[in-house]
N, CA, C and O atoms as a GROMACS GRO file, in nm:
protein
  580
    1MET      N    1   3.082  -2.934   3.625
    1MET     CA    2   2.960  -2.861   3.654
    1MET      C    3   2.949  -2.735   3.567
    1MET      O    4   2.843  -2.706   3.511
    2LYS      N    5   3.059  -2.663   3.556
    2LYS     CA    6   3.061  -2.540   3.476
    2LYS      C    7   3.035  -2.572   3.328
    2LYS      O    8   2.972  -2.492   3.258
    3GLY      N    9   3.082  -2.686   3.282
    3GLY     CA   10   3.062  -2.726   3.143
    3GLY      C   11   2.916  -2.752   3.110
    3GLY      O   12   2.873  -2.728   2.997
    4LYS      N   13   2.838  -2.800   3.206
    4LYS     CA   14   2.695  -2.824   3.184
    4LYS      C   15   2.620  -2.692   3.164
    4LYS      O   16   2.531  -2.682   3.080
    5PHE      N   17   2.659  -2.590   3.242
    5PHE     CA   18   2.595  -2.460   3.228
    5PHE      C   19   2.627  -2.397   3.092
    5PHE      O   20   2.540  -2.337   3.029
    6VAL      N   21   2.751  -2.410   3.049
    6VAL     CA   22   2.793  -2.357   2.919
    6VAL      C   23   2.719  -2.431   2.807
    6VAL      O   24   2.670  -2.368   2.714
    7ALA      N   25   2.712  -2.564   2.816
    7ALA     CA   26   2.642  -2.642   2.714
    7ALA      C   27   2.493  -2.609   2.713
    7ALA      O   28   2.433  -2.594   2.607
    8GLY      N   29   2.434  -2.598   2.832
    8GLY     CA   30   2.292  -2.563   2.841
    8GLY      C   31   2.264  -2.424   2.785
    8GLY      O   32   2.165  -2.403   2.716
    9GLY      N   33   2.352  -2.329   2.815
    9GLY     CA   34   2.339  -2.193   2.762
    9GLY      C   35   2.352  -2.190   2.611
    9GLY      O   36   2.280  -2.115   2.544
   10ALA      N   37   2.443  -2.271   2.558
   10ALA     CA   38   2.462  -2.277   2.412
   10ALA      C   39   2.339  -2.334   2.344
   10ALA      O   40   2.299  -2.286   2.238
   11VAL      N   41   2.279  -2.437   2.403
   11VAL     CA   42   2.157  -2.497   2.346
   11VAL      C   43   2.042  -2.396   2.348
   11VAL      O   44   1.969  -2.384   2.250
   12ILE      N   45   2.026  -2.324   2.457
   12ILE     CA   46   1.919  -2.224   2.468
   12ILE      C   47   1.943  -2.111   2.368
   12ILE      O   48   1.849  -2.066   2.302
   13ALA      N   49   2.067  -2.064   2.355
   13ALA     CA   50   2.100  -1.957   2.260
   13ALA      C   51   2.074  -2.002   2.117
   13ALA      O   52   2.022  -1.924   2.036
   14ALA      N   53   2.110  -2.127   2.083
   14ALA     CA   54   2.087  -2.178   1.948
   14ALA      C   55   1.937  -2.190   1.919
   14ALA      O   56   1.892  -2.157   1.809
   15ALA      N   57   1.860  -2.236   2.016
   15ALA     CA   58   1.716  -2.249   1.998
   15ALA      C   59   1.652  -2.112   1.979
   15ALA      O   60   1.565  -2.095   1.894
   16LEU      N   61   1.694  -2.015   2.057
   16LEU     CA   62   1.641  -1.879   2.046
   16LEU      C   63   1.677  -1.818   1.911
   16LEU      O   64   1.594  -1.754   1.848
   17ALA      N   65   1.801  -1.838   1.866
   17ALA     CA   66   1.843  -1.785   1.735
   17ALA      C   67   1.761  -1.848   1.623
   17ALA      O   68   1.722  -1.778   1.529
   18TYR      N   69   1.735  -1.978   1.632
   18TYR     CA   70   1.656  -2.044   1.529
   18TYR      C   71   1.513  -1.992   1.527
   18TYR      O   72   1.457  -1.970   1.420
   19MET      N   73   1.454  -1.970   1.645
   19MET     CA   74   1.316  -1.919   1.652
   19MET      C   75   1.307  -1.779   1.592
   19MET      O   76   1.211  -1.747   1.522
   20ILE      N   77   1.405  -1.696   1.619
   20ILE     CA   78   1.406  -1.561   1.562
   20ILE      C   79   1.421  -1.568   1.411
   20ILE      O   80   1.348  -1.499   1.339
   21TYR      N   81   1.514  -1.649   1.362
   21TYR     CA   82   1.535  -1.663   1.219
   21TYR      C   83   1.409  -1.715   1.149
   21TYR      O   84   1.369  -1.661   1.046
   22ALA      N   85   1.346  -1.818   1.204
   22ALA     CA   86   1.225  -1.876   1.144
   22ALA      C   87   1.111  -1.775   1.144
   22ALA      O   88   1.036  -1.766   1.047
   23GLY      N   89   1.097  -1.698   1.250
   23GLY     CA   90   0.991  -1.598   1.258
   23GLY      C   91   1.008  -1.487   1.156
   23GLY      O   92   0.911  -1.443   1.095
   24VAL      N   93   1.131  -1.441   1.139
   24VAL     CA   94   1.158  -1.333   1.045
   24VAL      C   95   1.138  -1.380   0.901
   24VAL      O   96   1.078  -1.308   0.820
   25THR      N   97   1.185  -1.498   0.867
   25THR     CA   98   1.174  -1.544   0.729
   25THR      C   99   1.029  -1.577   0.691
   25THR      O  100   0.991  -1.559   0.575
   26GLN      N  101   0.950  -1.623   0.785
   26GLN     CA  102   0.811  -1.657   0.754
   26GLN      C  103   0.723  -1.534   0.744
   26GLN      O  104   0.626  -1.533   0.668
   27SER      N  105   0.754  -1.430   0.820
   27SER     CA  106   0.669  -1.311   0.820
   27SER      C  107   0.721  -1.201   0.728
   27SER      O  108   0.661  -1.094   0.723
   28ALA      N  109   0.829  -1.225   0.658
   28ALA     CA  110   0.886  -1.123   0.570
   28ALA      C  111   0.795  -1.100   0.450
   28ALA      O  112   0.750  -1.194   0.384
   29VAL      N  113   0.768  -0.972   0.421
   29VAL     CA  114   0.689  -0.934   0.306
   29VAL      C  115   0.780  -0.852   0.216
   29VAL      O  116   0.832  -0.748   0.258
   30TYR      N  117   0.800  -0.899   0.094
   30TYR     CA  118   0.892  -0.833   0.002
   30TYR      C  119   0.820  -0.728  -0.081
   30TYR      O  120   0.713  -0.754  -0.134
   31PHE      N  121   0.880  -0.608  -0.093
   31PHE     CA  122   0.824  -0.501  -0.176
   31PHE      C  123   0.870  -0.523  -0.319
   31PHE      O  124   0.990  -0.537  -0.346
   32VAL      N  125   0.776  -0.526  -0.411
   32VAL     CA  126   0.807  -0.546  -0.552
   32VAL      C  127   0.729  -0.447  -0.637
   32VAL      O  128   0.628  -0.392  -0.594
   33THR      N  129   0.778  -0.425  -0.757
   33THR     CA  130   0.706  -0.346  -0.856
   33THR      C  131   0.630  -0.444  -0.947
   33THR      O  132   0.659  -0.563  -0.945
   34PRO      N  133   0.534  -0.395  -1.025
   34PRO     CA  134   0.465  -0.485  -1.118
   34PRO      C  135   0.560  -0.557  -1.214
   34PRO      O  136   0.538  -0.674  -1.245
   35SER      N  137   0.665  -0.491  -1.261
   35SER     CA  138   0.763  -0.556  -1.350
   35SER      C  139   0.833  -0.670  -1.280
   35SER      O  140   0.851  -0.778  -1.338
   36GLU      N  141   0.874  -0.648  -1.156
   36GLU     CA  142   0.944  -0.752  -1.081
   36GLU      C  143   0.852  -0.870  -1.051
   36GLU      O  144   0.894  -0.986  -1.059
   37LEU      N  145   0.728  -0.842  -1.018
   37LEU     CA  146   0.633  -0.951  -0.989
   37LEU      C  147   0.603  -1.031  -1.115
   37LEU      O  148   0.600  -1.154  -1.111
   38ARG      N  149   0.582  -0.963  -1.227
   38ARG     CA  150   0.555  -1.031  -1.354
   38ARG      C  151   0.674  -1.118  -1.399
   38ARG      O  152   0.654  -1.222  -1.462
   39ALA      N  153   0.796  -1.076  -1.366
   39ALA     CA  154   0.915  -1.150  -1.410
   39ALA      C  155   0.925  -1.286  -1.341
   39ALA      O  156   0.968  -1.383  -1.403
   40ALA      N  157   0.886  -1.293  -1.214
   40ALA     CA  158   0.900  -1.420  -1.141
   40ALA      C  159   0.797  -1.432  -1.030
   40ALA      O  160   0.833  -1.426  -0.912
   41PRO      N  161   0.669  -1.448  -1.065
   41PRO     CA  162   0.568  -1.459  -0.960
   41PRO      C  163   0.572  -1.595  -0.890
   41PRO      O  164   0.591  -1.698  -0.955
   42VAL      N  165   0.555  -1.595  -0.760
   42VAL     CA  166   0.550  -1.718  -0.681
   42VAL      C  167   0.411  -1.725  -0.619
   42VAL      O  168   0.374  -1.640  -0.538
   43VAL      N  169   0.334  -1.826  -0.658
   43VAL     CA  170   0.197  -1.841  -0.609
   43VAL      C  171   0.197  -1.860  -0.458
   43VAL      O  172   0.269  -1.945  -0.404
   44GLY      N  173   0.115  -1.780  -0.389
   44GLY     CA  174   0.100  -1.792  -0.245
   44GLY      C  175   0.200  -1.715  -0.162
   44GLY      O  176   0.181  -1.703  -0.041
   45LYS      N  177   0.305  -1.662  -0.221
   45LYS     CA  178   0.407  -1.587  -0.147
   45LYS      C  179   0.354  -1.448  -0.114
   45LYS      O  180   0.288  -1.385  -0.196
   46ALA      N  181   0.382  -1.400   0.007
   46ALA     CA  182   0.336  -1.268   0.051
   46ALA      C  183   0.424  -1.160  -0.013
   46ALA      O  184   0.546  -1.165  -0.007
   47TYR      N  185   0.358  -1.063  -0.074
   47TYR     CA  186   0.425  -0.950  -0.138
   47TYR      C  187   0.361  -0.820  -0.094
   47TYR      O  188   0.247  -0.817  -0.048
   48ARG      N  189   0.438  -0.714  -0.108
   48ARG     CA  190   0.386  -0.577  -0.098
   48ARG      C  191   0.413  -0.518  -0.236
   48ARG      O  192   0.528  -0.497  -0.274
   49LEU      N  193   0.308  -0.490  -0.310
   49LEU     CA  194   0.316  -0.446  -0.448
   49LEU      C  195   0.282  -0.298  -0.458
   49LEU      O  196   0.180  -0.254  -0.404
   50GLY      N  197   0.367  -0.221  -0.524
   50GLY     CA  198   0.344  -0.078  -0.536
   50GLY      C  199   0.341  -0.033  -0.681
   50GLY      O  200   0.414  -0.086  -0.765
   51GLY      N  201   0.256   0.066  -0.709
   51GLY     CA  202   0.247   0.121  -0.843
   51GLY      C  203   0.136   0.224  -0.852
   51GLY      O  204   0.081   0.266  -0.751
   52LEU      N  205   0.104   0.264  -0.975
   52LEU     CA  206  -0.006   0.358  -1.000
   52LEU      C  207  -0.129   0.282  -1.046
   52LEU      O  208  -0.119   0.187  -1.123
   53VAL      N  209  -0.245   0.325  -0.997
   53VAL     CA  210  -0.371   0.264  -1.040
   53VAL      C  211  -0.399   0.310  -1.183
   53VAL      O  212  -0.411   0.430  -1.209
   54GLN      N  213  -0.408   0.215  -1.273
   54GLN     CA  214  -0.430   0.245  -1.415
   54GLN      C  215  -0.565   0.315  -1.436
   54GLN      O  216  -0.666   0.269  -1.384
   55PRO      N  217  -0.567   0.424  -1.514
   55PRO     CA  218  -0.694   0.489  -1.546
   55PRO      C  219  -0.786   0.393  -1.622
   55PRO      O  220  -0.742   0.323  -1.713
   56GLY      N  221  -0.912   0.391  -1.583
   56GLY     CA  222  -1.011   0.306  -1.649
   56GLY      C  223  -1.016   0.164  -1.599
   56GLY      O  224  -1.098   0.085  -1.646
   57SER      N  225  -0.930   0.128  -1.505
   57SER     CA  226  -0.926  -0.010  -1.457
   57SER      C  227  -1.002  -0.031  -1.327
   57SER      O  228  -1.027  -0.146  -1.287
   58LEU      N  229  -1.040   0.076  -1.260
   58LEU     CA  230  -1.102   0.066  -1.128
   58LEU      C  231  -1.249   0.026  -1.137
   58LEU      O  232  -1.329   0.094  -1.200
   59ARG      N  233  -1.282  -0.086  -1.072
   59ARG     CA  234  -1.420  -0.135  -1.065
   59ARG      C  235  -1.451  -0.168  -0.920
   59ARG      O  236  -1.375  -0.240  -0.856
   60TRP      N  237  -1.564  -0.115  -0.868
   60TRP     CA  238  -1.602  -0.143  -0.730
   60TRP      C  239  -1.751  -0.171  -0.724
   60TRP      O  240  -1.832  -0.092  -0.773
   61GLU      N  241  -1.786  -0.282  -0.663
   61GLU     CA  242  -1.925  -0.320  -0.643
   61GLU      C  243  -1.959  -0.297  -0.496
   61GLU      O  244  -1.918  -0.377  -0.411
   62PRO      N  245  -2.032  -0.190  -0.463
   62PRO     CA  246  -2.061  -0.160  -0.322
   62PRO      C  247  -2.140  -0.270  -0.250
   62PRO      O  248  -2.120  -0.291  -0.130
   63ARG      N  249  -2.226  -0.340  -0.321
   63ARG     CA  250  -2.307  -0.444  -0.255
   63ARG      C  251  -2.224  -0.564  -0.213
   63ARG      O  252  -2.241  -0.616  -0.103
   64SER      N  253  -2.135  -0.609  -0.300
   64SER     CA  254  -2.054  -0.727  -0.269
   64SER      C  255  -1.917  -0.690  -0.214
   64SER      O  256  -1.842  -0.777  -0.169
   65LEU      N  257  -1.883  -0.560  -0.217
   65LEU     CA  258  -1.753  -0.509  -0.173
   65LEU      C  259  -1.636  -0.564  -0.254
   65LEU      O  260  -1.524  -0.573  -0.203
   66ASP      N  261  -1.662  -0.602  -0.379
   66ASP     CA  262  -1.557  -0.650  -0.468
   66ASP      C  263  -1.491  -0.531  -0.536
   66ASP      O  264  -1.557  -0.451  -0.602
   67LEU      N  265  -1.361  -0.519  -0.519
   67LEU     CA  266  -1.283  -0.411  -0.577
   67LEU      C  267  -1.177  -0.472  -0.668
   67LEU      O  268  -1.104  -0.562  -0.628
   68SER      N  269  -1.170  -0.423  -0.791
   68SER     CA  270  -1.066  -0.470  -0.883
   68SER      C  271  -1.008  -0.350  -0.956
   68SER      O  272  -1.077  -0.252  -0.986
   69PHE      N  273  -0.879  -0.359  -0.984
   69PHE     CA  274  -0.807  -0.252  -1.054
   69PHE      C  275  -0.676  -0.310  -1.103
   69PHE      O  276  -0.644  -0.426  -1.078
   70ALA      N  277  -0.600  -0.229  -1.174
   70ALA     CA  278  -0.469  -0.271  -1.223
   70ALA      C  279  -0.364  -0.173  -1.174
   70ALA      O  280  -0.383  -0.052  -1.179
   71LEU      N  281  -0.253  -0.227  -1.125
   71LEU     CA  282  -0.139  -0.145  -1.083
   71LEU      C  283  -0.031  -0.153  -1.189
   71LEU      O  284  -0.005  -0.259  -1.245
   72SER      N  285   0.031  -0.039  -1.217
   72SER     CA  286   0.134  -0.034  -1.320
   72SER      C  287   0.254   0.045  -1.271
   72SER      O  288   0.242   0.136  -1.189
   73ASP      N  289   0.371   0.009  -1.323
   73ASP     CA  290   0.492   0.087  -1.298
   73ASP      C  291   0.541   0.154  -1.426
   73ASP      O  292   0.653   0.204  -1.432
   74GLY      N  293   0.456   0.154  -1.529
   74GLY     CA  294   0.493   0.212  -1.657
   74GLY      C  295   0.549   0.110  -1.755
   74GLY      O  296   0.554   0.136  -1.875
   75LYS      N  297   0.591  -0.006  -1.704
   75LYS     CA  298   0.645  -0.112  -1.789
   75LYS      C  299   0.555  -0.234  -1.791
   75LYS      O  300   0.534  -0.296  -1.895
   76ALA      N  301   0.501  -0.268  -1.675
   76ALA     CA  302   0.414  -0.386  -1.663
   76ALA      C  303   0.291  -0.350  -1.581
   76ALA      O  304   0.293  -0.255  -1.503
   77THR      N  305   0.186  -0.427  -1.600
   77THR     CA  306   0.061  -0.406  -1.528
   77THR      C  307   0.020  -0.536  -1.461
   77THR      O  308   0.034  -0.645  -1.518
   78VAL      N  309  -0.030  -0.524  -1.338
   78VAL     CA  310  -0.074  -0.640  -1.261
   78VAL      C  311  -0.220  -0.621  -1.221
   78VAL      O  312  -0.253  -0.519  -1.161
   79PRO      N  313  -0.309  -0.717  -1.254
   79PRO     CA  314  -0.447  -0.708  -1.208
   79PRO      C  315  -0.455  -0.739  -1.059
   79PRO      O  316  -0.392  -0.832  -1.010
   80VAL      N  317  -0.534  -0.660  -0.987
   80VAL     CA  318  -0.547  -0.674  -0.842
   80VAL      C  319  -0.695  -0.687  -0.807
   80VAL      O  320  -0.780  -0.618  -0.864
   81ARG      N  321  -0.723  -0.776  -0.712
   81ARG     CA  322  -0.860  -0.790  -0.659
   81ARG      C  323  -0.854  -0.780  -0.507
   81ARG      O  324  -0.760  -0.827  -0.443
   82HIS      N  325  -0.957  -0.718  -0.452
   82HIS     CA  326  -0.964  -0.696  -0.307
   82HIS      C  327  -1.110  -0.706  -0.264
   82HIS      O  328  -1.200  -0.668  -0.338
   83LYS      N  329  -1.131  -0.755  -0.145
   83LYS     CA  330  -1.266  -0.762  -0.088
   83LYS      C  331  -1.272  -0.658   0.023
   83LYS      O  332  -1.207  -0.674   0.127
   84GLY      N  333  -1.350  -0.553   0.003
   84GLY     CA  334  -1.362  -0.447   0.102
   84GLY      C  335  -1.371  -0.311   0.036
   84GLY      O  336  -1.366  -0.299  -0.086
   85THR      N  337  -1.384  -0.209   0.119
   85THR     CA  338  -1.395  -0.072   0.068
   85THR      C  339  -1.256  -0.013   0.046
   85THR      O  340  -1.163  -0.043   0.120
   86PRO      N  341  -1.244   0.070  -0.056
   86PRO     CA  342  -1.113   0.134  -0.081
   86PRO      C  343  -1.088   0.247   0.019
   86PRO      O  344  -1.182   0.306   0.070
   87PRO      N  345  -0.961   0.279   0.046
   87PRO     CA  346  -0.929   0.394   0.132
   87PRO      C  347  -0.973   0.524   0.068
   87PRO      O  348  -0.996   0.529  -0.053
   88ASP      N  349  -0.986   0.629   0.148
   88ASP     CA  350  -1.033   0.758   0.098
   88ASP      C  351  -0.945   0.817  -0.012
   88ASP      O  352  -0.998   0.871  -0.109
   89LEU      N  353  -0.815   0.807   0.000
   89LEU     CA  354  -0.724   0.866  -0.098
   89LEU      C  355  -0.702   0.778  -0.220
   89LEU      O  356  -0.628   0.816  -0.311
   90PHE      N  357  -0.765   0.662  -0.225
   90PHE     CA  358  -0.746   0.567  -0.333
   90PHE      C  359  -0.822   0.612  -0.457
   90PHE      O  360  -0.938   0.652  -0.447
   91GLY      N  361  -0.759   0.605  -0.574
   91GLY     CA  362  -0.826   0.643  -0.698
   91GLY      C  363  -0.737   0.618  -0.818
   91GLY      O  364  -0.619   0.584  -0.805
   92GLU      N  365  -0.796   0.636  -0.935
   92GLU     CA  366  -0.723   0.616  -1.059
   92GLU      C  367  -0.613   0.719  -1.074
   92GLU      O  368  -0.627   0.833  -1.030
   93SER      N  369  -0.503   0.678  -1.135
   93SER     CA  370  -0.385   0.761  -1.159
   93SER      C  371  -0.317   0.805  -1.030
   93SER      O  372  -0.240   0.902  -1.030
   94ARG      N  373  -0.344   0.736  -0.922
   94ARG     CA  374  -0.280   0.765  -0.793
   94ARG      C  375  -0.196   0.646  -0.750
   94ARG      O  376  -0.220   0.533  -0.791
   95GLY      N  377  -0.098   0.673  -0.668
   95GLY     CA  378  -0.012   0.568  -0.617
   95GLY      C  379  -0.082   0.485  -0.512
   95GLY      O  380  -0.162   0.536  -0.434
   96ALA      N  381  -0.050   0.356  -0.510
   96ALA     CA  382  -0.105   0.265  -0.410
   96ALA      C  383  -0.006   0.154  -0.382
   96ALA      O  384   0.073   0.115  -0.469
   97VAL      N  385  -0.010   0.104  -0.260
   97VAL     CA  386   0.067  -0.012  -0.221
   97VAL      C  387  -0.033  -0.113  -0.167
   97VAL      O  388  -0.116  -0.081  -0.082
   98VAL      N  389  -0.025  -0.236  -0.217
   98VAL     CA  390  -0.116  -0.341  -0.172
   98VAL      C  391  -0.035  -0.457  -0.116
   98VAL      O  392   0.072  -0.491  -0.166
   99GLU      N  393  -0.088  -0.516  -0.009
   99GLU     CA  394  -0.026  -0.636   0.048
   99GLU      C  395  -0.115  -0.753   0.017
   99GLU      O  396  -0.238  -0.743   0.024
  100GLY      N  397  -0.054  -0.864  -0.018
  100GLY     CA  398  -0.131  -0.984  -0.050
  100GLY      C  399  -0.043  -1.087  -0.115
  100GLY      O  400   0.077  -1.094  -0.087
  101SER      N  401  -0.102  -1.167  -0.203
  101SER     CA  402  -0.026  -1.274  -0.268
  101SER      C  403  -0.073  -1.295  -0.411
  101SER      O  404  -0.185  -1.259  -0.448
  102TRP      N  405   0.015  -1.354  -0.490
  102TRP     CA  406  -0.014  -1.387  -0.629
  102TRP      C  407  -0.094  -1.517  -0.630
  102TRP      O  408  -0.063  -1.610  -0.555
  103THR      N  409  -0.197  -1.523  -0.714
  103THR     CA  410  -0.279  -1.643  -0.721
  103THR      C  411  -0.245  -1.726  -0.845
  103THR      O  412  -0.184  -1.676  -0.939
  104ALA      N  413  -0.286  -1.850  -0.842
  104ALA     CA  414  -0.265  -1.940  -0.956
  104ALA      C  415  -0.352  -1.896  -1.075
  104ALA      O  416  -0.325  -1.934  -1.189
  105ASP      N  417  -0.456  -1.817  -1.048
  105ASP     CA  418  -0.546  -1.768  -1.154
  105ASP      C  419  -0.490  -1.646  -1.227
  105ASP      O  420  -0.555  -1.596  -1.319
  106GLY      N  421  -0.373  -1.599  -1.189
  106GLY     CA  422  -0.308  -1.490  -1.263
  106GLY      C  423  -0.345  -1.350  -1.220
  106GLY      O  424  -0.340  -1.258  -1.301
  107TYR      N  425  -0.382  -1.331  -1.093
  107TYR     CA  426  -0.407  -1.196  -1.042
  107TYR      C  427  -0.351  -1.187  -0.900
  107TYR      O  428  -0.322  -1.288  -0.836
  108PHE      N  429  -0.337  -1.064  -0.853
  108PHE     CA  430  -0.286  -1.039  -0.719
  108PHE      C  431  -0.405  -1.023  -0.625
  108PHE      O  432  -0.489  -0.936  -0.646
  109LYS      N  433  -0.412  -1.106  -0.524
  109LYS     CA  434  -0.521  -1.099  -0.425
  109LYS      C  435  -0.474  -1.015  -0.308
  109LYS      O  436  -0.389  -1.058  -0.229
  110ALA      N  437  -0.529  -0.895  -0.296
  110ALA     CA  438  -0.485  -0.800  -0.194
  110ALA      C  439  -0.564  -0.819  -0.065
  110ALA      O  440  -0.687  -0.833  -0.067
  111SER      N  441  -0.493  -0.820   0.047
  111SER     CA  442  -0.558  -0.826   0.178
  111SER      C  443  -0.559  -0.688   0.243
  111SER      O  444  -0.635  -0.664   0.337
  112LEU      N  445  -0.474  -0.596   0.194
  112LEU     CA  446  -0.464  -0.462   0.249
  112LEU      C  447  -0.426  -0.365   0.138
  112LEU      O  448  -0.340  -0.394   0.055
  113ILE      N  449  -0.492  -0.249   0.136
  113ILE     CA  450  -0.460  -0.144   0.039
  113ILE      C  451  -0.416  -0.020   0.115
  113ILE      O  452  -0.485   0.027   0.205
  114LEU      N  453  -0.300   0.032   0.078
  114LEU     CA  454  -0.249   0.156   0.136
  114LEU      C  455  -0.243   0.259   0.025
  114LEU      O  456  -0.165   0.245  -0.069
  115ALA      N  457  -0.324   0.362   0.034
  115ALA     CA  458  -0.324   0.467  -0.068
  115ALA      C  459  -0.210   0.563  -0.037
  115ALA      O  460  -0.193   0.606   0.077
  116LYS      N  461  -0.134   0.597  -0.139
  116LYS     CA  462  -0.024   0.691  -0.122
  116LYS      C  463  -0.073   0.830  -0.158
  116LYS      O  464  -0.146   0.849  -0.255
  117HIS      N  465  -0.031   0.926  -0.078
  117HIS     CA  466  -0.066   1.064  -0.110
  117HIS      C  467   0.057   1.136  -0.160
  117HIS      O  468   0.170   1.092  -0.140
  118SER      N  469   0.034   1.247  -0.225
  118SER     CA  470   0.145   1.325  -0.279
  118SER      C  471   0.226   1.385  -0.165
  118SER      O  472   0.169   1.434  -0.067
  119GLU      N  473   0.356   1.381  -0.177
  119GLU     CA  474   0.442   1.440  -0.076
  119GLU      C  475   0.476   1.584  -0.112
  119GLU      O  476   0.560   1.647  -0.048
  120GLU      N  477   0.412   1.635  -0.214
  120GLU     CA  478   0.439   1.770  -0.262
  120GLU      C  479   0.330   1.864  -0.211
  120GLU      O  480   0.212   1.841  -0.236
  121TYR      N  481   0.370   1.968  -0.140
  121TYR     CA  482   0.274   2.065  -0.089
  121TYR      C  483   0.254   2.176  -0.190
  121TYR      O  484   0.350   2.231  -0.244
  122LYS      N  485   0.129   2.207  -0.216
  122LYS     CA  486   0.097   2.319  -0.304
  122LYS      C  487   0.020   2.421  -0.224
  122LYS      O  488  -0.083   2.390  -0.164
  123ALA      N  489   0.071   2.544  -0.223
  123ALA     CA  490   0.005   2.651  -0.149
  123ALA      C  491  -0.127   2.687  -0.216
  123ALA      O  492  -0.141   2.672  -0.338
  124PRO      N  493  -0.223   2.735  -0.138
  124PRO     CA  494  -0.349   2.777  -0.197
  124PRO      C  495  -0.326   2.892  -0.295
  124PRO      O  496  -0.224   2.961  -0.289
  125HIS      N  497  -0.421   2.910  -0.383
  125HIS     CA  498  -0.409   3.018  -0.482
  125HIS      C  499  -0.400   3.151  -0.412
  125HIS      O  500  -0.437   3.164  -0.295
  126ASP      N  501  -0.351   3.250  -0.484
  126ASP     CA  502  -0.316   3.379  -0.426
  126ASP      C  503  -0.433   3.470  -0.395
  126ASP      O  504  -0.410   3.590  -0.384
  127GLY      N  505  -0.551   3.427  -0.380
  127GLY     CA  506  -0.662   3.515  -0.343
  127GLY      C  507  -0.707   3.604  -0.457
  127GLY      O  508  -0.783   3.698  -0.435
  128GLY      N  509  -0.662   3.577  -0.578
  128GLY     CA  510  -0.702   3.658  -0.691
  128GLY      C  511  -0.843   3.626  -0.738
  128GLY      O  512  -0.896   3.694  -0.826
  129THR      N  513  -0.903   3.525  -0.682
  129THR     CA  514  -1.039   3.491  -0.723
  129THR      C  515  -1.139   3.576  -0.646
  129THR      O  516  -1.108   3.630  -0.540
  130THR      N  517  -1.256   3.587  -0.698
  130THR     CA  518  -1.362   3.664  -0.634
  130THR      C  519  -1.398   3.604  -0.499
  130THR      O  520  -1.421   3.677  -0.402
  131LEU      N  521  -1.405   3.471  -0.492
  131LEU     CA  522  -1.438   3.404  -0.368
  131LEU      C  523  -1.335   3.436  -0.261
  131LEU      O  524  -1.372   3.464  -0.147
  132GLY      N  525  -1.208   3.434  -0.295
  132GLY     CA  526  -1.102   3.466  -0.200
  132GLY      C  527  -1.111   3.610  -0.151
  132GLY      O  528  -1.093   3.636  -0.032
  133LYS      N  529  -1.139   3.703  -0.242
  133LYS     CA  530  -1.151   3.844  -0.204
  133LYS      C  531  -1.271   3.865  -0.112
  133LYS      O  532  -1.263   3.941  -0.016
  134ASP      N  533  -1.382   3.798  -0.143
  134ASP     CA  534  -1.501   3.809  -0.057
  134ASP      C  535  -1.475   3.754   0.082
  134ASP      O  536  -1.520   3.811   0.181
  135LEU      N  537  -1.404   3.645   0.090
  135LEU     CA  538  -1.373   3.584   0.219
  135LEU      C  539  -1.285   3.677   0.301
  135LEU      O  540  -1.310   3.696   0.420
  136ILE      N  541  -1.183   3.735   0.240
  136ILE     CA  542  -1.093   3.826   0.312
  136ILE      C  543  -1.169   3.950   0.357
  136ILE      O  544  -1.150   3.995   0.470
  137ARG      N  545  -1.254   4.005   0.272
  137ARG     CA  546  -1.331   4.124   0.307
  137ARG      C  547  -1.424   4.093   0.425
  137ARG      O  548  -1.440   4.176   0.514
  138THR      N  549  -1.485   3.976   0.427
  138THR     CA  550  -1.575   3.938   0.535
  138THR      C  551  -1.497   3.921   0.665
  138THR      O  552  -1.543   3.964   0.771
  139LEU      N  553  -1.380   3.860   0.657
  139LEU     CA  554  -1.299   3.842   0.778
  139LEU      C  555  -1.249   3.974   0.836
  139LEU      O  556  -1.229   3.984   0.957
  140GLN      N  557  -1.230   4.075   0.750
  140GLN     CA  558  -1.183   4.204   0.796
  140GLN      C  559  -1.296   4.291   0.848
  140GLN      O  560  -1.272   4.401   0.899
  141GLY      N  561  -1.418   4.243   0.836
  141GLY     CA  562  -1.532   4.319   0.889
  141GLY      C  563  -1.592   4.416   0.792
  141GLY      O  564  -1.680   4.494   0.829
  142GLU      N  565  -1.548   4.414   0.667
  142GLU     CA  566  -1.603   4.506   0.566
  142GLU      C  567  -1.737   4.452   0.518
  142GLU      O  568  -1.761   4.332   0.522
  143GLY      N  569  -1.820   4.539   0.476
  143GLY     CA  570  -1.948   4.499   0.415
  143GLY      C  571  -2.056   4.471   0.518
  143GLY      O  572  -2.164   4.424   0.481
  144ARG      N  573  -2.029   4.497   0.647
  144ARG     CA  574  -2.134   4.477   0.748
  144ARG      C  575  -2.220   4.601   0.755
  144ARG      O  576  -2.174   4.712   0.731
  145GLN      N  577  -2.345   4.581   0.788
  145GLN     CA  578  -2.436   4.696   0.794
  145GLN      C  579  -2.484   4.721   0.934
  145GLN      O  580  -2.561   4.815   0.957
   0.00000   0.00000   0.00000
């Protein structure tokens, strides 16, 4: 009797382990650079591609929502197409990460665009401008009549 419970538990554990393994391998999205993708593209495989948007490559048609651009890592460039509006921080010479797949037609079809922002904080200018001085004077109550 005890052997049946052990065998049944082993079968359930093996089935659960297989389901977890199959789920992870099917939903895995690999992060690649344009150089890595160009070296060995697999049509239809899900990728997360990161790089800089090449200056002069950005084209967006507001009526059809067709967005195309090129991502580069400085060594290789990958053409990207997306259907939809770009994120607010998205632009030329800025970092971006796109999720999607490589097509047989030789471009990356993006289903999601993540615009990267700079992680570097720059403090505002030192108030040496006329606008800054006027703002400070107004806040201090000077110049009121």
